N, CA, C, O and the ligand as a Tripos MOL2 file, in Angstrom:
@<TRIPOS>MOLECULE
protein
  301   299    76     0     0
PROTEIN
NO_CHARGES

@<TRIPOS>ATOM
      1 N           0.8680   -1.2350    0.0190 N.3       1 MET1
      2 CA          0.0140    0.0000   -0.0350 C.3       1 MET1
      3 C           0.8770    1.2530   -0.0050 C.2       1 MET1
      4 O           0.6380    2.1850    0.7620 O.2       1 MET1
      5 N           1.8720    1.2420   -0.8540 N.am      2 LYS2
      6 CA          2.7630    2.3560   -0.9600 C.3       2 LYS2
      7 C           2.4160    3.2770   -2.0950 C.2       2 LYS2
      8 O           2.0730    2.8050   -3.1790 O.2       2 LYS2
      9 N           2.4890    4.5620   -1.8920 N.am      3 ILE3
     10 CA          2.2540    5.5100   -2.9640 C.3       3 ILE3
     11 C           3.4970    6.4370   -3.0310 C.2       3 ILE3
     12 O           4.2180    6.6150   -2.0500 O.2       3 ILE3
     13 N           3.7070    7.0100   -4.2230 N.am      4 THR4
     14 CA          4.8090    7.9420   -4.3780 C.3       4 THR4
     15 C           4.4240    9.2970   -3.8580 C.2       4 THR4
     16 O           3.2590    9.5620   -3.5640 O.2       4 THR4
     17 N           5.4520   10.1860   -3.7430 N.am      5 CYS5
     18 CA          5.2160   11.5530   -3.3680 C.3       5 CYS5
     19 C           4.2770   12.2830   -4.3090 C.2       5 CYS5
     20 O           3.4690   13.1210   -3.9070 O.2       5 CYS5
     21 N           4.4170   11.9310   -5.5780 N.am      6 GLN6
     22 CA          3.6420   12.5950   -6.6490 C.3       6 GLN6
     23 C           2.1690   12.1510   -6.4560 C.2       6 GLN6
     24 O           1.2550   12.9710   -6.5460 O.2       6 GLN6
     25 N           1.9600   10.8740   -6.1950 N.am      7 GLU7
     26 CA          0.6020   10.3830   -6.0300 C.3       7 GLU7
     27 C          -0.0430   10.9850   -4.7520 C.2       7 GLU7
     28 O          -1.2320   11.3020   -4.7290 O.2       7 GLU7
     29 N           0.7750   11.1260   -3.7090 N.am      8 ALA8
     30 CA          0.3040   11.7350   -2.5030 C.3       8 ALA8
     31 C          -0.1670   13.1560   -2.7430 C.2       8 ALA8
     32 O          -1.1720   13.6020   -2.1900 O.2       8 ALA8
     33 N           0.5990   13.8700   -3.6000 N.am      9 ALA9
     34 CA          0.2740   15.2480   -3.9540 C.3       9 ALA9
     35 C          -1.0840   15.3220   -4.6610 C.2       9 ALA9
     36 O          -1.9350   16.1690   -4.3860 O.2       9 ALA9
     37 N          -1.2220   14.3610   -5.6010 N.am     10 ILE10
     38 CA         -2.4760   14.3460   -6.4210 C.3      10 ILE10
     39 C          -3.6660   14.0810   -5.4820 C.2      10 ILE10
     40 O          -4.6930   14.7560   -5.5470 O.2      10 ILE10
     41 N          -3.4880   13.0610   -4.5930 N.am     11 ILE11
     42 CA         -4.6060   12.7460   -3.6760 C.3      11 ILE11
     43 C          -4.9000   13.8860   -2.7450 C.2      11 ILE11
     44 O          -6.0630   14.1700   -2.4600 O.2      11 ILE11
     45 N          -3.8720   14.5470   -2.2640 N.am     12 SER12
     46 CA         -4.1500   15.6590   -1.3320 C.3      12 SER12
     47 C          -4.9000   16.8240   -2.0180 C.2      12 SER12
     48 O          -5.6810   17.5480   -1.4010 O.2      12 SER12
     49 N          -4.6110   16.9600   -3.3460 N.am     13 ASN13
     50 CA         -5.3480   17.9600   -4.0660 C.3      13 ASN13
     51 C          -6.8320   17.5660   -4.2610 C.2      13 ASN13
     52 O          -7.7430   18.3900   -4.1710 O.2      13 ASN13
     53 N          -7.0180   16.2420   -4.5350 N.am     14 LYS14
     54 CA         -8.3600   15.7160   -4.6350 C.3      14 LYS14
     55 C          -9.1460   15.8730   -3.3400 C.2      14 LYS14
     56 O         -10.3210   16.2370   -3.3150 O.2      14 LYS14
     57 N          -8.4340   15.5800   -2.2910 N.am     15 LYS15
     58 CA         -9.0020   15.6440   -0.9490 C.3      15 LYS15
     59 C          -9.6360   17.0060   -0.6940 C.2      15 LYS15
     60 O         -10.7000   17.1480   -0.0900 O.2      15 LYS15
     61 N          -8.9160   17.9790   -1.1900 N.am     16 GLU16
     62 CA         -9.3520   19.3670   -1.0250 C.3      16 GLU16
     63 C         -10.7120   19.5750   -1.6670 C.2      16 GLU16
     64 O         -11.5380   20.3410   -1.1710 O.2      16 GLU16
     65 N         -10.9290   18.8980   -2.7520 N.am     17 TYR17
     66 CA        -12.1890   19.0300   -3.4450 C.3      17 TYR17
     67 C         -13.1620   17.8660   -3.1090 C.2      17 TYR17
     68 O         -14.1580   17.6390   -3.7960 O.2      17 TYR17
     69 N         -12.8340   17.1790   -2.0660 N.am     18 ARG18
     70 CA        -13.6390   16.0470   -1.5450 C.3      18 ARG18
     71 C         -13.9680   15.0000   -2.6360 C.2      18 ARG18
     72 O         -15.0930   14.5210   -2.7790 O.2      18 ARG18
     73 N         -12.9010   14.6880   -3.3900 N.am     19 GLU19
     74 CA        -13.0510   13.6840   -4.4530 C.3      19 GLU19
     75 C         -12.2940   12.4170   -4.1440 C.2      19 GLU19
     76 O         -12.4770   11.4000   -4.8130 O.2      19 GLU19
     77 N         -11.4620   12.4680   -3.1570 N.am     20 ALA20
     78 CA        -10.6490   11.3170   -2.8590 C.3      20 ALA20
     79 C         -11.4870   10.1760   -2.2350 C.2      20 ALA20
     80 O         -12.3710   10.4200   -1.4130 O.2      20 ALA20
     81 N         -11.1910    8.9470   -2.6400 N.am     21 SER21
     82 CA        -11.9380    7.7980   -2.0710 C.3      21 SER21
     83 C         -11.3610    7.5190   -0.6560 C.2      21 SER21
     84 O         -10.3260    8.0560   -0.2620 O.2      21 SER21
     85 N         -12.0770    6.6670    0.0700 N.am     22 PHE22
     86 CA        -11.6410    6.2890    1.3880 C.3      22 PHE22
     87 C         -10.2350    5.6500    1.3160 C.2      22 PHE22
     88 O          -9.3530    5.9600    2.1180 O.2      22 PHE22
     89 N         -10.0600    4.7650    0.3450 N.am     23 LYS23
     90 CA         -8.7810    4.0910    0.1960 C.3      23 LYS23
     91 C          -7.6390    5.0740   -0.0790 C.2      23 LYS23
     92 O          -6.5440    4.9800    0.4750 O.2      23 LYS23
     93 N          -7.9540    6.0080   -0.9540 N.am     24 GLU24
     94 CA         -6.9300    7.0410   -1.3000 C.3      24 GLU24
     95 C          -6.5530    7.8690   -0.0790 C.2      24 GLU24
     96 O          -5.3770    8.1660    0.1310 O.2      24 GLU24
     97 N          -7.5440    8.2430    0.7250 N.am     25 LYS25
     98 CA         -7.2780    9.0080    1.9410 C.3      25 LYS25
     99 C          -6.3960    8.2090    2.9130 C.2      25 LYS25
    100 O          -5.4970    8.7290    3.5740 O.2      25 LYS25
    101 N          -6.7150    6.9250    2.9500 N.am     26 LEU26
    102 CA         -5.9670    6.0690    3.8420 C.3      26 LEU26
    103 C          -4.5250    5.9620    3.4040 C.2      26 LEU26
    104 O          -3.6040    6.0450    4.2170 O.2      26 LEU26
    105 N          -4.3400    5.7740    2.0990 N.am     27 MET27
    106 CA         -2.9940    5.6700    1.5340 C.3      27 MET27
    107 C          -2.2330    7.0000    1.7170 C.2      27 MET27
    108 O          -1.0330    7.0200    1.9890 O.2      27 MET27
    109 N          -2.9670    8.0850    1.5600 N.am     28 LEU28
    110 CA         -2.3550    9.3870    1.7400 C.3      28 LEU28
    111 C          -1.8580    9.5560    3.1890 C.2      28 LEU28
    112 O          -0.7360   10.0010    3.4280 O.2      28 LEU28
    113 N          -2.7070    9.1940    4.1260 N.am     29 ARG29
    114 CA         -2.4120    9.3000    5.5220 C.3      29 ARG29
    115 C          -1.1440    8.4930    5.9020 C.2      29 ARG29
    116 O          -0.2730    8.9270    6.6560 O.2      29 ARG29
    117 N          -1.1250    7.2910    5.3150 N.am     30 PHE30
    118 CA         -0.0280    6.3840    5.5470 C.3      30 PHE30
    119 C           1.2910    6.9830    4.9770 C.2      30 PHE30
    120 O           2.3550    6.8730    5.5860 O.2      30 PHE30
    121 N           1.1790    7.5970    3.8270 N.am     31 HIS31
    122 CA          2.3250    8.2250    3.2050 C.3      31 HIS31
    123 C           2.7870    9.4160    4.0100 C.2      31 HIS31
    124 O           3.9850    9.5830    4.2380 O.2      31 HIS31
    125 N           1.8560   10.2470    4.4440 N.am     32 LEU32
    126 CA          2.2390   11.4230    5.1860 C.3      32 LEU32
    127 C           2.9100   11.0880    6.4640 C.2      32 LEU32
    128 O           3.8030   11.8050    6.9160 O.2      32 LEU32
    129 N           2.4820    9.9740    7.0740 N.am     33 PHE33
    130 CA          3.0780    9.5260    8.3230 C.3      33 PHE33
    131 C           4.5640    9.2270    8.1440 C.2      33 PHE33
    132 O           5.3730    9.4260    9.0490 O.2      33 PHE33
    133 N           4.9030    8.7310    6.9150 N.am     34 ARG34
    134 CA          6.2530    8.2890    6.6870 C.3      34 ARG34
    135 C           7.1240    9.3370    5.9730 C.2      34 ARG34
    136 O           8.3490    9.2160    5.9730 O.2      34 ARG34
    137 N           6.5190   10.3400    5.3790 N.am     35 CYS35
    138 CA          7.2410   11.2010    4.4990 C.3      35 CYS35
    139 C           7.1700   12.6760    4.9650 C.2      35 CYS35
    140 O           6.1260   13.3210    4.8570 O.2      35 CYS35
    141 N           8.2730   13.1780    5.4720 N.am     36 ALA36
    142 CA          8.3510   14.5520    6.0090 C.3      36 ALA36
    143 C           8.0640   15.5670    4.8870 C.2      36 ALA36
    144 O           7.4230   16.5920    5.1180 O.2      36 ALA36
    145 N           8.5380   15.2730    3.6940 N.am     37 LEU37
    146 CA          8.3820   16.2150    2.6000 C.3      37 LEU37
    147 C           6.8640   16.4700    2.3230 C.2      37 LEU37
    148 O           6.4040   17.6070    2.2210 O.2      37 LEU37
    149 N           6.1550   15.3820    2.2140 N.am     38 CYS38
    150 CA          4.7310   15.5100    1.8850 C.3      38 CYS38
    151 C           3.9000   16.0000    3.0700 C.2      38 CYS38
    152 O           2.8970   16.6760    2.8460 O.2      38 CYS38
    153 N           4.2550   15.7020    4.2930 N.am     39 SER39
    154 CA          3.4720   16.2530    5.3750 C.3      39 SER39
    155 C           3.7160   17.7630    5.4620 C.2      39 SER39
    156 O           2.8470   18.5080    5.9140 O.2      39 SER39
    157 N           4.8670   18.1980    5.0420 N.am     40 GLY40
    158 CA          5.0820   19.6610    4.8920 C.3      40 GLY40
    159 C           4.2330   20.2770    3.8060 C.2      40 GLY40
    160 O           3.7070   21.3820    3.9440 O.2      40 GLY40
    161 N           4.1100   19.5150    2.6950 N.am     41 PHE41
    162 CA          3.3140   19.9320    1.5580 C.3      41 PHE41
    163 C           1.8430   20.1330    1.9920 C.2      41 PHE41
    164 O           1.2260   21.1460    1.6610 O.2      41 PHE41
    165 N           1.2980   19.1620    2.7290 N.am     42 VAL42
    166 CA         -0.0830   19.2300    3.1760 C.3      42 VAL42
    167 C          -0.3150   20.3770    4.1200 C.2      42 VAL42
    168 O          -1.3330   21.0660    4.0370 O.2      42 VAL42
    169 N           0.6350   20.5900    5.0300 N.am     43 LYS43
    170 CA          0.5420   21.7000    5.9320 C.3      43 LYS43
    171 C           0.4860   23.0400    5.1780 C.2      43 LYS43
    172 O          -0.3270   23.9070    5.4990 O.2      43 LYS43
    173 N           1.3380   23.1920    4.2000 N.am     44 LYS44
    174 CA          1.3420   24.3540    3.3430 C.3      44 LYS44
    175 C           0.0040   24.5100    2.6340 C.2      44 LYS44
    176 O          -0.5700   25.5980    2.5700 O.2      44 LYS44
    177 N          -0.4650   23.4120    2.1130 N.am     45 ASN45
    178 CA         -1.7220   23.4030    1.4080 C.3      45 ASN45
    179 C          -2.8740   23.8810    2.3230 C.2      45 ASN45
    180 O          -3.7250   24.6700    1.9130 O.2      45 ASN45
    181 N          -2.8710   23.3970    3.5220 N.am     46 ALA46
    182 CA         -3.9100   23.8260    4.4740 C.3      46 ALA46
    183 C          -3.8230   25.2950    4.7780 C.2      46 ALA46
    184 O          -4.8330   25.9930    4.8640 O.2      46 ALA46
    185 N          -2.5720   25.7690    4.9430 N.am     47 GLN47
    186 CA         -2.3690   27.1780    5.2170 C.3      47 GLN47
    187 C          -2.8110   28.0370    4.0400 C.2      47 GLN47
    188 O          -3.3690   29.1220    4.2030 O.2      47 GLN47
    189 N          -2.5390   27.5090    2.8440 N.am     48 LEU48
    190 CA         -2.9130   28.2380    1.6320 C.3      48 LEU48
    191 C          -4.4230   28.3400    1.4880 C.2      48 LEU48
    192 O          -4.9530   29.3750    1.0840 O.2      48 LEU48
    193 N          -5.1140   27.2420    1.8270 N.am     49 SER49
    194 CA         -6.5700   27.2100    1.7550 C.3      49 SER49
    195 C          -7.1560   28.2240    2.7260 C.2      49 SER49
    196 O          -8.1220   28.9230    2.4180 O.2      49 SER49
    197 N          -6.5480   28.2880    3.9020 N.am     50 ALA50
    198 CA         -6.9730   29.2280    4.9290 C.3      50 ALA50
    199 C          -6.7780   30.6500    4.4510 C.2      50 ALA50
    200 O          -7.5940   31.5420    4.6790 O.2      50 ALA50
    201 N          -5.6360   30.8160    3.7650 N.am     51 LEU51
    202 CA         -5.3010   32.1300    3.2340 C.3      51 LEU51
    203 C          -6.3380   32.5790    2.1830 C.2      51 LEU51
    204 O          -6.7890   33.7240    2.1700 O.2      51 LEU51
    205 N          -6.6950   31.6150    1.2970 N.am     52 PHE52
    206 CA         -7.6410   31.8660    0.2330 C.3      52 PHE52
    207 C          -9.0190   32.2450    0.7600 C.2      52 PHE52
    208 O          -9.7610   33.0070    0.1390 O.2      52 PHE52
    209 N          -9.3320   31.6910    1.9180 N.am     53 SER53
    210 CA        -10.6600   31.8790    2.4060 C.3      53 SER53
    211 C         -10.7790   33.2950    3.0760 C.2      53 SER53
    212 O         -11.8720   33.7520    3.4100 O.2      53 SER53
    213 N          -9.5990   33.9590    3.2520 N.am     54 ARG54
    214 CA         -9.6730   35.2910    3.8220 C.3      54 ARG54
    215 C         -10.2010   36.2850    2.7980 C.2      54 ARG54
    216 O         -10.0130   36.0850    1.5980 O.2      54 ARG54
    217 N         -10.8230   37.2970    3.2210 N.am     55 ALA55
    218 CA        -11.4240   38.2860    2.4010 C.3      55 ALA55
    219 C         -10.4420   38.9250    1.4260 C.2      55 ALA55
    220 O         -10.7920   39.2150    0.2820 O.2      55 ALA55
    221 N          -9.2550   39.1330    1.8670 N.am     56 SER56
    222 CA         -8.2340   39.8660    1.0670 C.3      56 SER56
    223 C          -7.9400   39.1550   -0.2430 C.2      56 SER56
    224 O          -7.5090   39.7880   -1.2070 O.2      56 SER56
    225 N          -8.1740   37.8180   -0.2920 N.am     57 LEU57
    226 CA         -7.8450   37.0830   -1.4790 C.3      57 LEU57
    227 C          -9.0250   36.6240   -2.3050 C.2      57 LEU57
    228 O          -8.8800   35.8640   -3.2630 O.2      57 LEU57
    229 N         -10.1760   37.0900   -1.9230 N.am     58 ARG58
    230 CA        -11.3700   36.5700   -2.5960 C.3      58 ARG58
    231 C         -11.4890   37.0650   -4.0630 C.2      58 ARG58
    232 O         -12.3160   36.5740   -4.8320 O.2      58 ARG58
    233 N         -10.6680   38.0150   -4.4080 N.am     59 TYR59
    234 CA        -10.7470   38.5200   -5.7730 C.3      59 TYR59
    235 C          -9.8520   37.7480   -6.7700 C.2      59 TYR59
    236 O          -9.8740   37.9780   -7.9790 O.2      59 TYR59
    237 N          -9.0520   36.8020   -6.1800 N.am     60 LEU60
    238 CA         -8.2100   35.9670   -7.0830 C.3      60 LEU60
    239 C          -9.1410   35.0160   -7.8240 C.2      60 LEU60
    240 O         -10.1180   34.4970   -7.2830 O.2      60 LEU60
    241 N          -8.7890   34.8160   -9.0830 N.am     61 SER61
    242 CA         -9.5520   33.8250   -9.8860 C.3      61 SER61
    243 C          -9.0270   32.4070   -9.5020 C.2      61 SER61
    244 O          -7.9760   32.2550   -8.8790 O.2      61 SER61
    245 N          -9.7830   31.4290   -9.8910 N.am     62 GLU62
    246 CA         -9.3440   30.0140   -9.6080 C.3      62 GLU62
    247 C          -8.0170   29.7510  -10.3050 C.2      62 GLU62
    248 O          -7.1510   29.0560   -9.7730 O.2      62 GLU62
    249 N          -7.8640   30.3160  -11.5100 N.am     63 GLU63
    250 CA         -6.6120   30.1370  -12.2610 C.3      63 GLU63
    251 C          -5.4290   30.7160  -11.5140 C.2      63 GLU63
    252 O          -4.3570   30.1120  -11.4630 O.2      63 GLU63
    253 N          -5.6240   31.8670  -10.9450 N.am     64 GLU64
    254 CA         -4.5310   32.5190  -10.2130 C.3      64 GLU64
    255 C          -4.1900   31.7120   -8.9720 C.2      64 GLU64
    256 O          -3.0130   31.5850   -8.6330 O.2      64 GLU64
    257 N          -5.1550   31.1790   -8.3050 N.am     65 LYS65
    258 CA         -4.9280   30.3670   -7.1280 C.3      65 LYS65
    259 C          -4.1240   29.0960   -7.4980 C.2      65 LYS65
    260 O          -3.2010   28.6930   -6.7910 O.2      65 LYS65
    261 N          -4.4970   28.5140   -8.5800 N.am     66 ASP66
    262 CA         -3.7990   27.2590   -9.0490 C.3      66 ASP66
    263 C          -2.3520   27.6310   -9.3680 C.2      66 ASP66
    264 O          -1.4340   26.8690   -9.0650 O.2      66 ASP66
    265 N          -2.1480   28.7900   -9.9730 N.am     67 GLU67
    266 CA         -0.8250   29.2230  -10.3560 C.3      67 GLU67
    267 C           0.0400   29.4230   -9.0600 C.2      67 GLU67
    268 O           1.2060   29.0310   -9.0200 O.2      67 GLU67
    269 N          -0.5470   30.0230   -8.0460 N.am     68 MET68
    270 CA          0.1850   30.2250   -6.8020 C.3      68 MET68
    271 C           0.5500   28.9120   -6.1670 C.2      68 MET68
    272 O           1.6420   28.7610   -5.6190 O.2      68 MET68
    273 N          -0.3700   27.9460   -6.2360 N.am     69 LYS69
    274 CA         -0.0990   26.6180   -5.6410 C.3      69 LYS69
    275 C           1.0250   25.9750   -6.3250 C.2      69 LYS69
    276 O           1.9200   25.4250   -5.6830 O.2      69 LYS69
    277 N           1.0130   26.0260   -7.6570 N.am     70 LYS70
    278 CA          2.0770   25.3780   -8.4480 C.3      70 LYS70
    279 C           3.4230   25.9310   -8.0590 C.2      70 LYS70
    280 O           4.3950   25.1870   -7.9280 O.2      70 LYS70
    281 N           3.4850   27.2350   -7.8720 N.am     71 LYS71
    282 CA          4.7590   27.9100   -7.5090 C.3      71 LYS71
    283 C           5.1870   27.4160   -6.1320 C.2      71 LYS71
    284 O           6.3540   27.0850   -5.9260 O.2      71 LYS71
    285 N           4.2630   27.3660   -5.2030 N.am     72 MET72
    286 CA          4.5950   26.9920   -3.8140 C.3      72 MET72
    287 C           5.0440   25.5460   -3.6860 C.2      72 MET72
    288 O           5.8960   25.2010   -2.8670 O.2      72 MET72
    289 N           4.4470   24.7240   -4.5170 N.am     73 PHE73
    290 CA          4.6960   23.2640   -4.3010 C.3      73 PHE73
    291 C           5.6500   22.6340   -5.2900 C.2      73 PHE73
    292 O           5.7850   21.4110   -5.3290 O.2      73 PHE73
    293 N           6.3300   23.4690   -6.1090 N.am     74 SER74
    294 CA          7.2840   22.8820   -7.0050 C.3      74 SER74
    295 C           8.5520   22.5820   -6.2870 C.2      74 SER74
    296 O           9.4690   23.4030   -6.2780 O.2      74 SER74
    297 N           8.6380   21.3930   -5.6660 N.am     75 HIS75
    298 CA          9.8810   20.9980   -5.0050 C.3      75 HIS75
    299 C          10.4690   19.7830   -5.6990 C.2      75 HIS75
    300 O          11.5210   19.2900   -5.2940 O.2      75 HIS75
    301 ZN          6.1710   11.9760    0.0870 Zn       76 ZN76
@<TRIPOS>BOND
     1     1     2 1
     2     2     3 1
     3     3     4 2
     4     3     5 am
     5     5     6 1
     6     6     7 1
     7     7     8 2
     8     7     9 am
     9     9    10 1
    10    10    11 1
    11    11    12 2
    12    11    13 am
    13    13    14 1
    14    14    15 1
    15    15    16 2
    16    15    17 am
    17    17    18 1
    18    18    19 1
    19    19    20 2
    20    19    21 am
    21    21    22 1
    22    22    23 1
    23    23    24 2
    24    23    25 am
    25    25    26 1
    26    26    27 1
    27    27    28 2
    28    27    29 am
    29    29    30 1
    30    30    31 1
    31    31    32 2
    32    31    33 am
    33    33    34 1
    34    34    35 1
    35    35    36 2
    36    35    37 am
    37    37    38 1
    38    38    39 1
    39    39    40 2
    40    39    41 am
    41    41    42 1
    42    42    43 1
    43    43    44 2
    44    43    45 am
    45    45    46 1
    46    46    47 1
    47    47    48 2
    48    47    49 am
    49    49    50 1
    50    50    51 1
    51    51    52 2
    52    51    53 am
    53    53    54 1
    54    54    55 1
    55    55    56 2
    56    55    57 am
    57    57    58 1
    58    58    59 1
    59    59    60 2
    60    59    61 am
    61    61    62 1
    62    62    63 1
    63    63    64 2
    64    63    65 am
    65    65    66 1
    66    66    67 1
    67    67    68 2
    68    67    69 am
    69    69    70 1
    70    70    71 1
    71    71    72 2
    72    71    73 am
    73    73    74 1
    74    74    75 1
    75    75    76 2
    76    75    77 am
    77    77    78 1
    78    78    79 1
    79    79    80 2
    80    79    81 am
    81    81    82 1
    82    82    83 1
    83    83    84 2
    84    83    85 am
    85    85    86 1
    86    86    87 1
    87    87    88 2
    88    87    89 am
    89    89    90 1
    90    90    91 1
    91    91    92 2
    92    91    93 am
    93    93    94 1
    94    94    95 1
    95    95    96 2
    96    95    97 am
    97    97    98 1
    98    98    99 1
    99    99   100 2
   100    99   101 am
   101   101   102 1
   102   102   103 1
   103   103   104 2
   104   103   105 am
   105   105   106 1
   106   106   107 1
   107   107   108 2
   108   107   109 am
   109   109   110 1
   110   110   111 1
   111   111   112 2
   112   111   113 am
   113   113   114 1
   114   114   115 1
   115   115   116 2
   116   115   117 am
   117   117   118 1
   118   118   119 1
   119   119   120 2
   120   119   121 am
   121   121   122 1
   122   122   123 1
   123   123   124 2
   124   123   125 am
   125   125   126 1
   126   126   127 1
   127   127   128 2
   128   127   129 am
   129   129   130 1
   130   130   131 1
   131   131   132 2
   132   131   133 am
   133   133   134 1
   134   134   135 1
   135   135   136 2
   136   135   137 am
   137   137   138 1
   138   138   139 1
   139   139   140 2
   140   139   141 am
   141   141   142 1
   142   142   143 1
   143   143   144 2
   144   143   145 am
   145   145   146 1
   146   146   147 1
   147   147   148 2
   148   147   149 am
   149   149   150 1
   150   150   151 1
   151   151   152 2
   152   151   153 am
   153   153   154 1
   154   154   155 1
   155   155   156 2
   156   155   157 am
   157   157   158 1
   158   158   159 1
   159   159   160 2
   160   159   161 am
   161   161   162 1
   162   162   163 1
   163   163   164 2
   164   163   165 am
   165   165   166 1
   166   166   167 1
   167   167   168 2
   168   167   169 am
   169   169   170 1
   170   170   171 1
   171   171   172 2
   172   171   173 am
   173   173   174 1
   174   174   175 1
   175   175   176 2
   176   175   177 am
   177   177   178 1
   178   178   179 1
   179   179   180 2
   180   179   181 am
   181   181   182 1
   182   182   183 1
   183   183   184 2
   184   183   185 am
   185   185   186 1
   186   186   187 1
   187   187   188 2
   188   187   189 am
   189   189   190 1
   190   190   191 1
   191   191   192 2
   192   191   193 am
   193   193   194 1
   194   194   195 1
   195   195   196 2
   196   195   197 am
   197   197   198 1
   198   198   199 1
   199   199   200 2
   200   199   201 am
   201   201   202 1
   202   202   203 1
   203   203   204 2
   204   203   205 am
   205   205   206 1
   206   206   207 1
   207   207   208 2
   208   207   209 am
   209   209   210 1
   210   210   211 1
   211   211   212 2
   212   211   213 am
   213   213   214 1
   214   214   215 1
   215   215   216 2
   216   215   217 am
   217   217   218 1
   218   218   219 1
   219   219   220 2
   220   219   221 am
   221   221   222 1
   222   222   223 1
   223   223   224 2
   224   223   225 am
   225   225   226 1
   226   226   227 1
   227   227   228 2
   228   227   229 am
   229   229   230 1
   230   230   231 1
   231   231   232 2
   232   231   233 am
   233   233   234 1
   234   234   235 1
   235   235   236 2
   236   235   237 am
   237   237   238 1
   238   238   239 1
   239   239   240 2
   240   239   241 am
   241   241   242 1
   242   242   243 1
   243   243   244 2
   244   243   245 am
   245   245   246 1
   246   246   247 1
   247   247   248 2
   248   247   249 am
   249   249   250 1
   250   250   251 1
   251   251   252 2
   252   251   253 am
   253   253   254 1
   254   254   255 1
   255   255   256 2
   256   255   257 am
   257   257   258 1
   258   258   259 1
   259   259   260 2
   260   259   261 am
   261   261   262 1
   262   262   263 1
   263   263   264 2
   264   263   265 am
   265   265   266 1
   266   266   267 1
   267   267   268 2
   268   267   269 am
   269   269   270 1
   270   270   271 1
   271   271   272 2
   272   271   273 am
   273   273   274 1
   274   274   275 1
   275   275   276 2
   276   275   277 am
   277   277   278 1
   278   278   279 1
   279   279   280 2
   280   279   281 am
   281   281   282 1
   282   282   283 1
   283   283   284 2
   284   283   285 am
   285   285   286 1
   286   286   287 1
   287   287   288 2
   288   287   289 am
   289   289   290 1
   290   290   291 1
   291   291   292 2
   292   291   293 am
   293   293   294 1
   294   294   295 1
   295   295   296 2
   296   295   297 am
   297   297   298 1
   298   298   299 1
   299   299   300 2
@<TRIPOS>SUBSTRUCTURE
     1 MET1         2 RESIDUE 1 A MET
     2 LYS2         6 RESIDUE 1 A LYS
     3 ILE3        10 RESIDUE 1 A ILE
     4 THR4        14 RESIDUE 1 A THR
     5 CYS5        18 RESIDUE 1 A CYS
     6 GLN6        22 RESIDUE 1 A GLN
     7 GLU7        26 RESIDUE 1 A GLU
     8 ALA8        30 RESIDUE 1 A ALA
     9 ALA9        34 RESIDUE 1 A ALA
    10 ILE10       38 RESIDUE 1 A ILE
    11 ILE11       42 RESIDUE 1 A ILE
    12 SER12       46 RESIDUE 1 A SER
    13 ASN13       50 RESIDUE 1 A ASN
    14 LYS14       54 RESIDUE 1 A LYS
    15 LYS15       58 RESIDUE 1 A LYS
    16 GLU16       62 RESIDUE 1 A GLU
    17 TYR17       66 RESIDUE 1 A TYR
    18 ARG18       70 RESIDUE 1 A ARG
    19 GLU19       74 RESIDUE 1 A GLU
    20 ALA20       78 RESIDUE 1 A ALA
    21 SER21       82 RESIDUE 1 A SER
    22 PHE22       86 RESIDUE 1 A PHE
    23 LYS23       90 RESIDUE 1 A LYS
    24 GLU24       94 RESIDUE 1 A GLU
    25 LYS25       98 RESIDUE 1 A LYS
    26 LEU26      102 RESIDUE 1 A LEU
    27 MET27      106 RESIDUE 1 A MET
    28 LEU28      110 RESIDUE 1 A LEU
    29 ARG29      114 RESIDUE 1 A ARG
    30 PHE30      118 RESIDUE 1 A PHE
    31 HIS31      122 RESIDUE 1 A HIS
    32 LEU32      126 RESIDUE 1 A LEU
    33 PHE33      130 RESIDUE 1 A PHE
    34 ARG34      134 RESIDUE 1 A ARG
    35 CYS35      138 RESIDUE 1 A CYS
    36 ALA36      142 RESIDUE 1 A ALA
    37 LEU37      146 RESIDUE 1 A LEU
    38 CYS38      150 RESIDUE 1 A CYS
    39 SER39      154 RESIDUE 1 A SER
    40 GLY40      158 RESIDUE 1 A GLY
    41 PHE41      162 RESIDUE 1 A PHE
    42 VAL42      166 RESIDUE 1 A VAL
    43 LYS43      170 RESIDUE 1 A LYS
    44 LYS44      174 RESIDUE 1 A LYS
    45 ASN45      178 RESIDUE 1 A ASN
    46 ALA46      182 RESIDUE 1 A ALA
    47 GLN47      186 RESIDUE 1 A GLN
    48 LEU48      190 RESIDUE 1 A LEU
    49 SER49      194 RESIDUE 1 A SER
    50 ALA50      198 RESIDUE 1 A ALA
    51 LEU51      202 RESIDUE 1 A LEU
    52 PHE52      206 RESIDUE 1 A PHE
    53 SER53      210 RESIDUE 1 A SER
    54 ARG54      214 RESIDUE 1 A ARG
    55 ALA55      218 RESIDUE 1 A ALA
    56 SER56      222 RESIDUE 1 A SER
    57 LEU57      226 RESIDUE 1 A LEU
    58 ARG58      230 RESIDUE 1 A ARG
    59 TYR59      234 RESIDUE 1 A TYR
    60 LEU60      238 RESIDUE 1 A LEU
    61 SER61      242 RESIDUE 1 A SER
    62 GLU62      246 RESIDUE 1 A GLU
    63 GLU63      250 RESIDUE 1 A GLU
    64 GLU64      254 RESIDUE 1 A GLU
    65 LYS65      258 RESIDUE 1 A LYS
    66 ASP66      262 RESIDUE 1 A ASP
    67 GLU67      266 RESIDUE 1 A GLU
    68 MET68      270 RESIDUE 1 A MET
    69 LYS69      274 RESIDUE 1 A LYS
    70 LYS70      278 RESIDUE 1 A LYS
    71 LYS71      282 RESIDUE 1 A LYS
    72 MET72      286 RESIDUE 1 A MET
    73 PHE73      290 RESIDUE 1 A PHE
    74 SER74      294 RESIDUE 1 A SER
    75 HIS75      298 RESIDUE 1 A HIS
    76 ZN76       301 GROUP 0 **** ****
């Protein structure tokens, strides 16, 4: 039940949109437990989502948000 860092990133993005299956979430959790890089990624992702929900950023388009994420997570 091993997934790569790239797969973990894909699932964590899905999770954000509530599209990840139970099995995927489980695999993601398992991966995050073992991988410091990805648990950092998810923390950043959560911070970013919180940031987006603030009023100051509500004028950003979905495209601009995606662009910001890409920049932040290109490791
Ligand atoms: Zn990883």
